[in-house]
Jmol script that loads the backbone (N, CA, C; Angstrom):
load data "model"
ATOM      1  N   MET A   1       2.319  30.388  93.841  1.00  0.00           N
ATOM      2  CA  MET A   1       1.762  31.781  94.264  1.00  0.00           C
ATOM      3  C   MET A   1       2.793  33.006  93.377  1.00  0.00           C
ATOM      4  N   LYS A   2       2.386  33.878  92.881  1.00  0.00           N
ATOM      5  CA  LYS A   2       3.037  34.786  92.332  1.00  0.00           C
ATOM      6  C   LYS A   2       3.519  35.821  93.464  1.00  0.00           C
ATOM      7  N   LEU A   3       4.899  36.292  93.418  1.00  0.00           N
ATOM      8  CA  LEU A   3       5.350  37.007  94.415  1.00  0.00           C
ATOM      9  C   LEU A   3       4.591  38.339  94.810  1.00  0.00           C
ATOM     10  N   HIS A   4       4.019  39.049  93.943  1.00  0.00           N
ATOM     11  CA  HIS A   4       3.094  40.322  94.513  1.00  0.00           C
ATOM     12  C   HIS A   4       2.045  39.794  95.399  1.00  0.00           C
ATOM     13  N   ARG A   5       1.374  38.476  94.766  1.00  0.00           N
ATOM     14  CA  ARG A   5      -0.011  38.078  95.813  1.00  0.00           C
ATOM     15  C   ARG A   5       0.530  37.564  97.148  1.00  0.00           C
ATOM     16  N   MET A   6       1.814  36.882  97.223  1.00  0.00           N
ATOM     17  CA  MET A   6       2.401  36.194  98.400  1.00  0.00           C
ATOM     18  C   MET A   6       2.729  37.631  99.239  1.00  0.00           C
ATOM     19  N   LEU A   7       3.183  38.770  98.687  1.00  0.00           N
ATOM     20  CA  LEU A   7       3.860  39.805  99.370  1.00  0.00           C
ATOM     21  C   LEU A   7       2.318  40.755  99.775  1.00  0.00           C
ATOM     22  N   GLY A   8       1.288  40.376  99.196  1.00  0.00           N
ATOM     23  CA  GLY A   8       0.078  41.333 100.028  1.00  0.00           C
ATOM     24  C   GLY A   8      -0.814  40.384 100.823  1.00  0.00           C
ATOM     25  N   LYS A   9      -0.461  39.221 100.427  1.00  0.00           N
ATOM     26  CA  LYS A   9      -0.873  38.234 101.689  1.00  0.00           C
ATOM     27  C   LYS A   9      -0.237  38.396 103.076  1.00  0.00           C
ATOM     28  N   ASN A  10       1.098  38.406 103.061  1.00  0.00           N
ATOM     29  CA  ASN A  10       1.889  38.801 104.144  1.00  0.00           C
ATOM     30  C   ASN A  10       2.198  39.889 104.777  1.00  0.00           C
ATOM     31  N   ILE A  11       1.679  41.182 104.184  1.00  0.00           N
ATOM     32  CA  ILE A  11       1.816  42.191 104.770  1.00  0.00           C
ATOM     33  C   ILE A  11       0.377  42.328 105.196  1.00  0.00           C
ATOM     34  N   ARG A  12      -0.806  41.965 104.652  1.00  0.00           N
ATOM     35  CA  ARG A  12      -2.032  41.959 105.294  1.00  0.00           C
ATOM     36  C   ARG A  12      -1.997  41.183 106.694  1.00  0.00           C
ATOM     37  N   PHE A  13      -1.326  39.849 106.612  1.00  0.00           N
ATOM     38  CA  PHE A  13      -1.457  38.891 107.866  1.00  0.00           C
ATOM     39  C   PHE A  13      -0.619  39.729 108.982  1.00  0.00           C
ATOM     40  N   TRP A  14       0.581  40.537 108.570  1.00  0.00           N
ATOM     41  CA  TRP A  14       1.642  40.856 109.827  1.00  0.00           C
ATOM     42  C   TRP A  14       0.613  42.446 110.351  1.00  0.00           C
ATOM     43  N   ARG A  15      -0.071  43.038 109.341  1.00  0.00           N
ATOM     44  CA  ARG A  15      -0.710  44.097 109.769  1.00  0.00           C
ATOM     45  C   ARG A  15      -1.895  43.604 110.530  1.00  0.00           C
ATOM     46  N   GLU A  16      -2.463  42.726 110.250  1.00  0.00           N
ATOM     47  CA  GLU A  16      -3.561  42.201 111.326  1.00  0.00           C
ATOM     48  C   GLU A  16      -3.173  41.649 112.601  1.00  0.00           C
ATOM     49  N   ALA A  17      -1.850  41.136 112.556  1.00  0.00           N
ATOM     50  CA  ALA A  17      -1.458  40.505 113.766  1.00  0.00           C
ATOM     51  C   ALA A  17      -0.944  41.560 114.475  1.00  0.00           C
ATOM     52  N   ARG A  18      -0.660  42.752 114.228  1.00  0.00           N
ATOM     53  CA  ARG A  18      -0.178  43.982 115.030  1.00  0.00           C
ATOM     54  C   ARG A  18      -1.264  44.879 115.368  1.00  0.00           C
ATOM     55  N   GLY A  19      -2.576  44.397 114.824  1.00  0.00           N
ATOM     56  CA  GLY A  19      -3.500  45.243 115.319  1.00  0.00           C
ATOM     57  C   GLY A  19      -3.971  46.542 114.721  1.00  0.00           C
ATOM     58  N   PHE A  20      -3.284  46.653 113.292  1.00  0.00           N
ATOM     59  CA  PHE A  20      -3.236  48.111 112.429  1.00  0.00           C
ATOM     60  C   PHE A  20      -4.175  47.892 111.488  1.00  0.00           C
ATOM     61  N   THR A  21      -4.799  49.174 111.401  1.00  0.00           N
ATOM     62  CA  THR A  21      -5.653  49.147 110.306  1.00  0.00           C
ATOM     63  C   THR A  21      -4.851  49.801 108.919  1.00  0.00           C
ATOM     64  N   GLN A  22      -5.361  49.636 107.777  1.00  0.00           N
ATOM     65  CA  GLN A  22      -4.477  49.891 106.503  1.00  0.00           C
ATOM     66  C   GLN A  22      -3.998  51.573 106.852  1.00  0.00           C
ATOM     67  N   GLU A  23      -4.820  52.195 107.361  1.00  0.00           N
ATOM     68  CA  GLU A  23      -4.651  53.567 107.439  1.00  0.00           C
ATOM     69  C   GLU A  23      -3.501  53.832 108.619  1.00  0.00           C
ATOM     70  N   GLU A  24      -3.415  53.001 109.695  1.00  0.00           N
ATOM     71  CA  GLU A  24      -2.302  53.143 110.432  1.00  0.00           C
ATOM     72  C   GLU A  24      -1.184  52.565 110.165  1.00  0.00           C
ATOM     73  N   LEU A  25      -1.064  51.609 109.221  1.00  0.00           N
ATOM     74  CA  LEU A  25       0.227  51.236 108.527  1.00  0.00           C
ATOM     75  C   LEU A  25       0.670  52.225 107.565  1.00  0.00           C
ATOM     76  N   ALA A  26      -0.168  52.704 106.882  1.00  0.00           N
ATOM     77  CA  ALA A  26       0.097  53.976 105.774  1.00  0.00           C
ATOM     78  C   ALA A  26       0.977  54.886 106.615  1.00  0.00           C
ATOM     79  N   PHE A  27       0.362  55.372 107.344  1.00  0.00           N
ATOM     80  CA  PHE A  27       0.975  56.703 108.200  1.00  0.00           C
ATOM     81  C   PHE A  27       2.495  55.906 108.956  1.00  0.00           C
ATOM     82  N   ARG A  28       2.494  54.992 109.325  1.00  0.00           N
ATOM     83  CA  ARG A  28       3.731  54.450 109.940  1.00  0.00           C
ATOM     84  C   ARG A  28       4.928  54.329 108.848  1.00  0.00           C
ATOM     85  N   ALA A  29       4.162  53.513 107.738  1.00  0.00           N
ATOM     86  CA  ALA A  29       5.104  53.383 106.510  1.00  0.00           C
ATOM     87  C   ALA A  29       5.393  54.856 105.444  1.00  0.00           C
ATOM     88  N   GLN A  30       4.763  55.669 105.981  1.00  0.00           N
ATOM     89  CA  GLN A  30       4.902  56.957 104.992  1.00  0.00           C
ATOM     90  C   GLN A  30       4.309  56.631 103.521  1.00  0.00           C
ATOM     91  N   THR A  31       3.293  56.235 103.532  1.00  0.00           N
ATOM     92  CA  THR A  31       2.576  56.183 101.981  1.00  0.00           C
ATOM     93  C   THR A  31       1.072  56.170 102.257  1.00  0.00           C
ATOM     94  N   SER A  32       0.252  55.763 101.507  1.00  0.00           N
ATOM     95  CA  SER A  32      -0.966  56.231 101.403  1.00  0.00           C
ATOM     96  C   SER A  32      -1.941  54.857 101.793  1.00  0.00           C
ATOM     97  N   SER A  33      -2.650  54.904 102.318  1.00  0.00           N
ATOM     98  CA  SER A  33      -3.716  53.606 102.632  1.00  0.00           C
ATOM     99  C   SER A  33      -4.451  52.850 101.338  1.00  0.00           C
ATOM    100  N   SER A  34      -4.683  53.794 100.250  1.00  0.00           N
ATOM    101  CA  SER A  34      -4.987  53.368  99.073  1.00  0.00           C
ATOM    102  C   SER A  34      -3.996  52.320  98.252  1.00  0.00           C
ATOM    103  N   TYR A  35      -2.748  52.733  98.747  1.00  0.00           N
ATOM    104  CA  TYR A  35      -1.703  51.977  98.250  1.00  0.00           C
ATOM    105  C   TYR A  35      -1.525  50.757  98.946  1.00  0.00           C
ATOM    106  N   ILE A  36      -1.658  50.725 100.323  1.00  0.00           N
ATOM    107  CA  ILE A  36      -1.272  49.330 101.315  1.00  0.00           C
ATOM    108  C   ILE A  36      -2.208  48.556 100.584  1.00  0.00           C
ATOM    109  N   SER A  37      -3.801  49.124 100.622  1.00  0.00           N
ATOM    110  CA  SER A  37      -4.854  48.192 100.024  1.00  0.00           C
ATOM    111  C   SER A  37      -4.388  47.371  98.753  1.00  0.00           C
ATOM    112  N   LYS A  38      -4.066  48.153  97.924  1.00  0.00           N
ATOM    113  CA  LYS A  38      -3.449  47.504  96.596  1.00  0.00           C
ATOM    114  C   LYS A  38      -2.438  46.531  96.895  1.00  0.00           C
ATOM    115  N   MET A  39      -1.468  46.697  97.539  1.00  0.00           N
ATOM    116  CA  MET A  39      -0.525  45.757  97.909  1.00  0.00           C
ATOM    117  C   MET A  39      -0.921  44.731  98.226  1.00  0.00           C
ATOM    118  N   GLU A  40      -2.015  44.784  99.159  1.00  0.00           N
ATOM    119  CA  GLU A  40      -2.453  43.550  99.810  1.00  0.00           C
ATOM    120  C   GLU A  40      -3.392  42.652  99.034  1.00  0.00           C
ATOM    121  N   LEU A  41      -3.908  43.402  97.749  1.00  0.00           N
ATOM    122  CA  LEU A  41      -4.581  42.836  96.717  1.00  0.00           C
ATOM    123  C   LEU A  41      -3.949  42.103  95.793  1.00  0.00           C
ATOM    124  N   GLY A  42      -2.558  42.464  95.706  1.00  0.00           N
ATOM    125  CA  GLY A  42      -1.774  42.079  94.637  1.00  0.00           C
ATOM    126  C   GLY A  42      -1.477  42.908  93.472  1.00  0.00           C
ATOM    127  N   LYS A  43      -2.178  44.112  93.683  1.00  0.00           N
ATOM    128  CA  LYS A  43      -2.307  44.986  92.544  1.00  0.00           C
ATOM    129  C   LYS A  43      -1.319  46.053  92.262  1.00  0.00           C
ATOM    130  N   GLU A  44      -0.515  46.216  93.409  1.00  0.00           N
ATOM    131  CA  GLU A  44       0.904  47.037  93.176  1.00  0.00           C
ATOM    132  C   GLU A  44       2.126  46.154  93.727  1.00  0.00           C
ATOM    133  N   ASN A  45       3.143  46.832  92.832  1.00  0.00           N
ATOM    134  CA  ASN A  45       4.556  45.996  93.765  1.00  0.00           C
ATOM    135  C   ASN A  45       5.214  47.248  94.155  1.00  0.00           C
ATOM    136  N   PRO A  46       5.473  47.162  95.685  1.00  0.00           N
ATOM    137  CA  PRO A  46       6.538  48.165  96.180  1.00  0.00           C
ATOM    138  C   PRO A  46       7.695  48.233  95.748  1.00  0.00           C
ATOM    139  N   THR A  47       8.319  49.549  95.735  1.00  0.00           N
ATOM    140  CA  THR A  47       9.962  49.578  95.476  1.00  0.00           C
ATOM    141  C   THR A  47      10.404  48.809  96.605  1.00  0.00           C
ATOM    142  N   ILE A  48      11.684  48.644  96.778  1.00  0.00           N
ATOM    143  CA  ILE A  48      12.587  48.221  97.948  1.00  0.00           C
ATOM    144  C   ILE A  48      12.516  49.094  99.114  1.00  0.00           C
ATOM    145  N   THR A  49      12.651  50.530  98.862  1.00  0.00           N
ATOM    146  CA  THR A  49      12.219  51.569  99.874  1.00  0.00           C
ATOM    147  C   THR A  49      11.139  51.383 100.363  1.00  0.00           C
ATOM    148  N   VAL A  50      10.106  51.328  99.578  1.00  0.00           N
ATOM    149  CA  VAL A  50       8.725  51.084 100.597  1.00  0.00           C
ATOM    150  C   VAL A  50       8.826  49.829 101.285  1.00  0.00           C
ATOM    151  N   LEU A  51       8.700  48.726 100.528  1.00  0.00           N
ATOM    152  CA  LEU A  51       9.125  47.573 101.383  1.00  0.00           C
ATOM    153  C   LEU A  51       9.745  47.630 102.603  1.00  0.00           C
ATOM    154  N   GLU A  52      10.662  47.962 102.877  1.00  0.00           N
ATOM    155  CA  GLU A  52      11.797  48.327 103.827  1.00  0.00           C
ATOM    156  C   GLU A  52      10.867  49.201 104.855  1.00  0.00           C
ATOM    157  N   ARG A  53       9.956  50.033 104.599  1.00  0.00           N
ATOM    158  CA  ARG A  53       9.563  50.879 105.485  1.00  0.00           C
ATOM    159  C   ARG A  53       8.070  50.392 105.920  1.00  0.00           C
ATOM    160  N   ILE A  54       7.580  49.419 105.331  1.00  0.00           N
ATOM    161  CA  ILE A  54       6.407  48.610 105.534  1.00  0.00           C
ATOM    162  C   ILE A  54       7.113  47.580 106.714  1.00  0.00           C
ATOM    163  N   ALA A  55       7.941  47.081 106.433  1.00  0.00           N
ATOM    164  CA  ALA A  55       8.625  45.947 107.275  1.00  0.00           C
ATOM    165  C   ALA A  55       8.858  46.575 108.758  1.00  0.00           C
ATOM    166  N   LYS A  56       9.736  47.641 108.546  1.00  0.00           N
ATOM    167  CA  LYS A  56       9.809  48.413 109.756  1.00  0.00           C
ATOM    168  C   LYS A  56       8.475  48.639 110.735  1.00  0.00           C
ATOM    169  N   ALA A  57       7.654  49.367 109.943  1.00  0.00           N
ATOM    170  CA  ALA A  57       6.443  49.543 110.196  1.00  0.00           C
ATOM    171  C   ALA A  57       5.630  48.395 111.233  1.00  0.00           C
ATOM    172  N   LEU A  58       5.822  47.357 110.160  1.00  0.00           N
ATOM    173  CA  LEU A  58       5.280  46.007 110.944  1.00  0.00           C
ATOM    174  C   LEU A  58       6.019  45.304 111.998  1.00  0.00           C
ATOM    175  N   MET A  59       7.272  45.745 112.144  1.00  0.00           N
ATOM    176  CA  MET A  59       8.293  45.325 113.065  1.00  0.00           C
ATOM    177  C   MET A  59       8.837  43.886 112.685  1.00  0.00           C
ATOM    178  N   VAL A  60       9.062  43.474 111.483  1.00  0.00           N
ATOM    179  CA  VAL A  60       9.712  42.431 110.802  1.00  0.00           C
ATOM    180  C   VAL A  60      10.910  42.857 110.159  1.00  0.00           C
ATOM    181  N   GLU A  61      11.505  41.691 109.559  1.00  0.00           N
ATOM    182  CA  GLU A  61      12.548  41.845 108.564  1.00  0.00           C
ATOM    183  C   GLU A  61      11.779  41.734 107.259  1.00  0.00           C
ATOM    184  N   PRO A  62      12.317  42.428 106.385  1.00  0.00           N
ATOM    185  CA  PRO A  62      11.802  42.307 105.122  1.00  0.00           C
ATOM    186  C   PRO A  62      11.655  41.168 104.340  1.00  0.00           C
ATOM    187  N   CYS A  63      12.544  40.244 104.728  1.00  0.00           N
ATOM    188  CA  CYS A  63      12.354  38.793 104.004  1.00  0.00           C
ATOM    189  C   CYS A  63      11.234  38.066 104.533  1.00  0.00           C
ATOM    190  N   MET A  64      10.517  38.584 105.785  1.00  0.00           N
ATOM    191  CA  MET A  64       9.267  37.960 106.108  1.00  0.00           C
ATOM    192  C   MET A  64       8.234  38.051 105.356  1.00  0.00           C
ATOM    193  N   LEU A  65       8.186  39.228 104.509  1.00  0.00           N
ATOM    194  CA  LEU A  65       6.991  39.688 103.748  1.00  0.00           C
ATOM    195  C   LEU A  65       7.748  39.181 102.347  1.00  0.00           C
ATOM    196  N   LEU A  66       8.710  38.616 102.095  1.00  0.00           N
ATOM    197  CA  LEU A  66       8.981  37.704 100.838  1.00  0.00           C
ATOM    198  C   LEU A  66       8.753  36.245 100.891  1.00  0.00           C
ATOM    199  N   LEU A  67       8.841  35.795 102.072  1.00  0.00           N
ATOM    200  CA  LEU A  67       8.877  34.475 102.494  1.00  0.00           C
ATOM    201  C   LEU A  67       8.227  33.537 101.582  1.00  0.00           C
ATOM    202  N   ASN A  68       8.571  32.829 100.775  1.00  0.00           N
ATOM    203  CA  ASN A  68       7.525  32.043 100.220  1.00  0.00           C
ATOM    204  C   ASN A  68       7.445  30.610 100.414  1.00  0.00           C
ATOM    205  N   THR A  69       6.617  30.382 101.441  1.00  0.00           N
ATOM    206  CA  THR A  69       6.245  29.146 102.005  1.00  0.00           C
ATOM    207  C   THR A  69       5.594  28.145 100.949  1.00  0.00           C
ATOM    208  N   CYS A  70       5.193  28.473  99.925  1.00  0.00           N
ATOM    209  CA  CYS A  70       5.091  27.719  98.719  1.00  0.00           C
ATOM    210  C   CYS A  70       5.812  26.914  97.992  1.00  0.00           C
ATOM    211  N   ARG A  71       7.051  27.485  97.516  1.00  0.00           N
ATOM    212  CA  ARG A  71       8.207  26.963  97.149  1.00  0.00           C
ATOM    213  C   ARG A  71       9.056  26.367  97.835  1.00  0.00           C
ATOM    214  N   LEU A  72       9.146  26.955  99.177  1.00  0.00           N
ATOM    215  CA  LEU A  72       9.651  25.797 100.123  1.00  0.00           C
ATOM    216  C   LEU A  72       9.178  24.411 100.340  1.00  0.00           C
ATOM    217  N   ALA A  73       7.616  24.644 100.189  1.00  0.00           N
ATOM    218  CA  ALA A  73       6.815  23.537 100.208  1.00  0.00           C
ATOM    219  C   ALA A  73       7.151  22.539  99.292  1.00  0.00           C
ATOM    220  N   GLU A  74       7.212  23.210  98.219  1.00  0.00           N
ATOM    221  CA  GLU A  74       7.208  22.156  96.708  1.00  0.00           C
ATOM    222  C   GLU A  74       8.884  21.438  96.816  1.00  0.00           C
ATOM    223  N   ASN A  75       9.598  22.343  97.330  1.00  0.00           N
ATOM    224  CA  ASN A  75      10.855  21.711  97.368  1.00  0.00           C
ATOM    225  C   ASN A  75      10.954  20.714  98.498  1.00  0.00           C
ATOM    226  N   ALA A  76      10.313  20.914  99.665  1.00  0.00           N
ATOM    227  CA  ALA A  76      10.466  19.598 100.819  1.00  0.00           C
ATOM    228  C   ALA A  76       9.924  18.434 100.104  1.00  0.00           C
ATOM    229  N   LYS A  77       8.442  18.622  99.395  1.00  0.00           N
ATOM    230  CA  LYS A  77       8.394  17.370  98.596  1.00  0.00           C
ATOM    231  C   LYS A  77       8.818  16.709  97.867  1.00  0.00           C
ATOM    232  N   LYS A  78       9.405  17.206  97.059  1.00  0.00           N
ATOM    233  CA  LYS A  78      10.379  16.475  96.232  1.00  0.00           C
ATOM    234  C   LYS A  78      11.497  15.945  96.978  1.00  0.00           C
ATOM    235  N   LYS A  79      11.877  16.129  98.048  1.00  0.00           N
ATOM    236  CA  LYS A  79      12.949  15.812  98.838  1.00  0.00           C
ATOM    237  C   LYS A  79      12.465  14.740  99.979  1.00  0.00           C
ATOM    238  N   GLN A  80      11.175  14.387 100.094  1.00  0.00           N
ATOM    239  CA  GLN A  80      10.771  13.727 100.940  1.00  0.00           C
ATOM    240  C   GLN A  80      11.038  12.330 101.132  1.00  0.00           C
ATOM    241  N   THR A  81      11.422  11.733 102.230  1.00  0.00           N
ATOM    242  CA  THR A  81      12.047  10.302 102.369  1.00  0.00           C
ATOM    243  C   THR A  81      11.415   9.390 102.415  1.00  0.00           C
ATOM    244  N   CYS A  82      11.794   8.157 102.633  1.00  0.00           N
ATOM    245  CA  CYS A  82      11.021   6.898 102.743  1.00  0.00           C
ATOM    246  C   CYS A  82      10.245   6.952 103.856  1.00  0.00           C
ATOM    247  N   ASP A  83      10.580   7.725 104.847  1.00  0.00           N
ATOM    248  CA  ASP A  83       9.771   7.792 106.365  1.00  0.00           C
ATOM    249  C   ASP A  83       8.592   8.743 105.983  1.00  0.00           C
ATOM    250  N   GLN A  84       8.397   9.439 104.704  1.00  0.00           N
ATOM    251  CA  GLN A  84       7.200  10.174 104.529  1.00  0.00           C
ATOM    252  C   GLN A  84       7.041  11.457 105.638  1.00  0.00           C
ATOM    253  N   GLN A  85       8.262  11.935 106.210  1.00  0.00           N
ATOM    254  CA  GLN A  85       8.137  13.234 106.931  1.00  0.00           C
ATOM    255  C   GLN A  85       7.030  14.169 106.346  1.00  0.00           C
ATOM    256  N   PRO A  86       6.282  15.005 107.145  1.00  0.00           N
ATOM    257  CA  PRO A  86       5.146  15.788 106.840  1.00  0.00           C
ATOM    258  C   PRO A  86       5.839  17.034 106.044  1.00  0.00           C
ATOM    259  N   ALA A  87       5.550  17.036 104.922  1.00  0.00           N
ATOM    260  CA  ALA A  87       6.239  18.237 104.099  1.00  0.00           C
ATOM    261  C   ALA A  87       5.442  19.561 104.580  1.00  0.00           C
ATOM    262  N   LEU A  88       6.095  20.556 104.168  1.00  0.00           N
ATOM    263  CA  LEU A  88       5.915  22.019 104.464  1.00  0.00           C
ATOM    264  C   LEU A  88       4.700  22.493 104.029  1.00  0.00           C
ATOM    265  N   THR A  89       4.010  21.730 103.075  1.00  0.00           N
ATOM    266  CA  THR A  89       2.750  22.050 102.560  1.00  0.00           C
ATOM    267  C   THR A  89       1.737  21.630 103.732  1.00  0.00           C
ATOM    268  N   ASP A  90       2.044  20.432 104.268  1.00  0.00           N
ATOM    269  CA  ASP A  90       1.206  20.137 105.485  1.00  0.00           C
ATOM    270  C   ASP A  90       0.828  20.987 106.560  1.00  0.00           C
ATOM    271  N   TYR A  91       2.019  21.455 106.965  1.00  0.00           N
ATOM    272  CA  TYR A  91       2.445  22.313 107.903  1.00  0.00           C
ATOM    273  C   TYR A  91       1.305  23.852 107.692  1.00  0.00           C
ATOM    274  N   GLN A  92       1.931  24.484 106.194  1.00  0.00           N
ATOM    275  CA  GLN A  92       1.002  25.522 105.630  1.00  0.00           C
ATOM    276  C   GLN A  92      -0.388  25.433 105.576  1.00  0.00           C
ATOM    277  N   GLU A  93      -0.747  24.244 105.139  1.00  0.00           N
ATOM    278  CA  GLU A  93      -2.424  24.138 105.100  1.00  0.00           C
ATOM    279  C   GLU A  93      -2.856  23.944 106.909  1.00  0.00           C
ATOM    280  N   ALA A  94      -2.334  23.412 107.700  1.00  0.00           N
ATOM    281  CA  ALA A  94      -2.648  23.281 109.123  1.00  0.00           C
ATOM    282  C   ALA A  94      -2.582  25.020 109.704  1.00  0.00           C
ATOM    283  N   LEU A  95      -1.390  25.614 109.434  1.00  0.00           N
ATOM    284  CA  LEU A  95      -1.278  27.034 109.813  1.00  0.00           C
ATOM    285  C   LEU A  95      -2.562  27.728 109.369  1.00  0.00           C
ATOM    286  N   ASP A  96      -2.997  27.900 107.835  1.00  0.00           N
ATOM    287  CA  ASP A  96      -3.934  28.529 107.324  1.00  0.00           C
ATOM    288  C   ASP A  96      -4.994  28.164 108.070  1.00  0.00           C
ATOM    289  N   ARG A  97      -5.596  26.988 108.806  1.00  0.00           N
ATOM    290  CA  ARG A  97      -6.637  26.730 109.469  1.00  0.00           C
ATOM    291  C   ARG A  97      -6.610  27.055 111.021  1.00  0.00           C
ATOM    292  N   ALA A  98      -5.225  27.275 111.398  1.00  0.00           N
ATOM    293  CA  ALA A  98      -5.387  27.768 112.694  1.00  0.00           C
ATOM    294  C   ALA A  98      -5.793  29.022 113.247  1.00  0.00           C
ATOM    295  N   PRO A  99      -5.921  29.109 114.381  1.00  0.00           N
ATOM    296  CA  PRO A  99      -6.431  30.695 114.917  1.00  0.00           C
ATOM    297  C   PRO A  99      -5.279  31.887 114.761  1.00  0.00           C
ATOM    298  N   PRO A 100      -5.951  33.013 114.813  1.00  0.00           N
ATOM    299  CA  PRO A 100      -4.750  34.008 114.670  1.00  0.00           C
ATOM    300  C   PRO A 100      -3.677  34.060 115.486  1.00  0.00           C
ATOM    301  N   GLU A 101      -4.077  33.717 116.580  1.00  0.00           N
ATOM    302  CA  GLU A 101      -3.006  33.624 117.660  1.00  0.00           C
ATOM    303  C   GLU A 101      -1.784  32.507 117.666  1.00  0.00           C
ATOM    304  N   VAL A 102      -2.188  31.207 116.899  1.00  0.00           N
ATOM    305  CA  VAL A 102      -1.474  30.298 116.499  1.00  0.00           C
ATOM    306  C   VAL A 102      -0.681  30.897 115.573  1.00  0.00           C
ATOM    307  N   GLN A 103      -1.254  31.163 114.343  1.00  0.00           N
ATOM    308  CA  GLN A 103      -0.391  31.934 113.113  1.00  0.00           C
ATOM    309  C   GLN A 103       0.450  33.056 113.409  1.00  0.00           C
ATOM    310  N   TYR A 104       0.181  33.788 114.297  1.00  0.00           N
ATOM    311  CA  TYR A 104       1.056  34.805 115.128  1.00  0.00           C
ATOM    312  C   TYR A 104       2.390  34.470 115.255  1.00  0.00           C
ATOM    313  N   ALA A 105       2.146  33.101 116.364  1.00  0.00           N
ATOM    314  CA  ALA A 105       3.324  32.404 117.044  1.00  0.00           C
ATOM    315  C   ALA A 105       3.949  31.539 116.069  1.00  0.00           C
ATOM    316  N   ALA A 106       3.535  31.018 114.980  1.00  0.00           N
ATOM    317  CA  ALA A 106       4.263  30.334 113.976  1.00  0.00           C
ATOM    318  C   ALA A 106       5.112  31.371 113.320  1.00  0.00           C
ATOM    319  N   TYR A 107       4.587  32.492 112.827  1.00  0.00           N
ATOM    320  CA  TYR A 107       5.385  33.464 112.005  1.00  0.00           C
ATOM    321  C   TYR A 107       6.385  34.327 112.704  1.00  0.00           C
ATOM    322  N   THR A 108       6.018  34.363 114.085  1.00  0.00           N
ATOM    323  CA  THR A 108       7.051  35.128 115.064  1.00  0.00           C
ATOM    324  C   THR A 108       8.483  33.942 115.129  1.00  0.00           C
ATOM    325  N   LEU A 109       7.834  32.662 115.259  1.00  0.00           N
ATOM    326  CA  LEU A 109       9.072  31.776 115.009  1.00  0.00           C
ATOM    327  C   LEU A 109       9.818  31.917 113.768  1.00  0.00           C
ATOM    328  N   LEU A 110       9.244  32.190 112.648  1.00  0.00           N
ATOM    329  CA  LEU A 110       9.930  31.974 111.526  1.00  0.00           C
ATOM    330  C   LEU A 110      10.731  33.382 111.360  1.00  0.00           C
ATOM    331  N   GLU A 111      10.287  34.425 111.952  1.00  0.00           N
ATOM    332  CA  GLU A 111      10.823  35.666 111.996  1.00  0.00           C
ATOM    333  C   GLU A 111      12.277  35.383 112.654  1.00  0.00           C
ATOM    334  N   GLU A 112      12.354  34.138 113.653  1.00  0.00           N
ATOM    335  CA  GLU A 112      13.785  34.434 114.277  1.00  0.00           C
ATOM    336  C   GLU A 112      14.697  33.658 113.397  1.00  0.00           C
ATOM    337  N   VAL A 113      14.352  32.791 112.535  1.00  0.00           N
ATOM    338  CA  VAL A 113      14.858  32.090 111.608  1.00  0.00           C
ATOM    339  C   VAL A 113      15.667  33.267 110.451  1.00  0.00           C
ATOM    340  N   CYS A 114      14.848  34.667 110.255  1.00  0.00           N
ATOM    341  CA  CYS A 114      15.240  35.393 109.716  1.00  0.00           C
ATOM    342  C   CYS A 114      16.450  36.351 110.129  1.00  0.00           C
ATOM    343  N   LYS A 115      16.741  36.092 111.188  1.00  0.00           N
ATOM    344  CA  LYS A 115      17.622  37.459 111.908  1.00  0.00           C
ATOM    345  C   LYS A 115      19.094  37.568 110.929  1.00  0.00           C
ATOM    346  N   LYS A 116      19.564  38.778 111.318  1.00  0.00           N
ATOM    347  CA  LYS A 116      20.777  39.238 110.733  1.00  0.00           C
ATOM    348  C   LYS A 116      21.853  38.895 111.518  1.00  0.00           C
ATOM    349  N   ASP A 117      23.021  38.855 110.885  1.00  0.00           N
ATOM    350  CA  ASP A 117      24.261  38.756 111.575  1.00  0.00           C
ATOM    351  C   ASP A 117      24.584  40.061 112.222  1.00  0.00           C
ATOM    352  N   SER A 118      25.732  40.012 112.906  1.00  0.00           N
ATOM    353  CA  SER A 118      26.186  41.534 113.679  1.00  0.00           C
ATOM    354  C   SER A 118      26.658  42.507 112.229  1.00  0.00           C
ATOM    355  N   TYR A 119      27.008  42.047 110.765  1.00  0.00           N
ATOM    356  CA  TYR A 119      27.244  42.705 109.951  1.00  0.00           C
ATOM    357  C   TYR A 119      26.295  43.405 109.528  1.00  0.00           C
ATOM    358  N   GLY A 120      24.885  43.130 109.734  1.00  0.00           N
ATOM    359  CA  GLY A 120      23.357  43.619 108.981  1.00  0.00           C
ATOM    360  C   GLY A 120      23.318  42.891 107.855  1.00  0.00           C
ATOM    361  N   THR A 121      24.117  41.401 107.460  1.00  0.00           N
ATOM    362  CA  THR A 121      23.524  40.595 106.482  1.00  0.00           C
ATOM    363  C   THR A 121      22.668  39.425 107.100  1.00  0.00           C
ATOM    364  N   VAL A 122      21.803  38.884 105.956  1.00  0.00           N
ATOM    365  CA  VAL A 122      21.296  37.791 106.437  1.00  0.00           C
ATOM    366  C   VAL A 122      22.085  36.489 106.785  1.00  0.00           C
ATOM    367  N   LYS A 123      22.020  35.678 107.637  1.00  0.00           N
ATOM    368  CA  LYS A 123      22.796  34.337 107.767  1.00  0.00           C
ATOM    369  C   LYS A 123      22.582  33.753 106.561  1.00  0.00           C
ATOM    370  N   PRO A 124      23.495  33.111 106.162  1.00  0.00           N
ATOM    371  CA  PRO A 124      23.305  31.875 104.989  1.00  0.00           C
ATOM    372  C   PRO A 124      22.167  30.992 105.305  1.00  0.00           C
ATOM    373  N   GLY A 125      21.468  30.737 104.425  1.00  0.00           N
ATOM    374  CA  GLY A 125      20.385  29.669 104.424  1.00  0.00           C
ATOM    375  C   GLY A 125      19.440  30.265 105.513  1.00  0.00           C
ATOM    376  N   SER A 126      19.232  31.287 105.801  1.00  0.00           N
ATOM    377  CA  SER A 126      18.117  31.852 106.826  1.00  0.00           C
ATOM    378  C   SER A 126      16.938  32.327 106.028  1.00  0.00           C
ATOM    379  N   CYS A 127      17.010  33.035 105.094  1.00  0.00           N
ATOM    380  CA  CYS A 127      16.067  33.934 104.205  1.00  0.00           C
ATOM    381  C   CYS A 127      16.477  33.737 102.793  1.00  0.00           C
ATOM    382  N   PRO A 128      15.672  33.746 101.992  1.00  0.00           N
ATOM    383  CA  PRO A 128      15.492  33.607 100.379  1.00  0.00           C
ATOM    384  C   PRO A 128      16.428  34.990  99.873  1.00  0.00           C
TER     385      PRO A 128
END
end "model"
wireframe off; spacefill off
backbone 0.3
color backbone group
């Protein structure tokens, strides 16, 4: 999946999880609702500054909007052992079918993986 489409999907997920309309998110992120709509559709690429404002408005780390679960899943499949541990794609497919409250809980857990250290930098190995 292309990064701008994944970003849009993640913005929409977190916006809906927070119960925000596009207008509410736009207000909180100091941008327009049409820009939010275009980003969610993968038709606009925000600047880093806008991405940070959106993440702050959604109460998530910016890396949560960029998390590429598809690439992680591909890598997991390549490294699968003889035990045939479930690949991340299996988890992603199950999560896609799950109700919104389960999706929210799973992404909240992933958010914890993405915490910054006391110096404000992302911990090694926690985010792309």
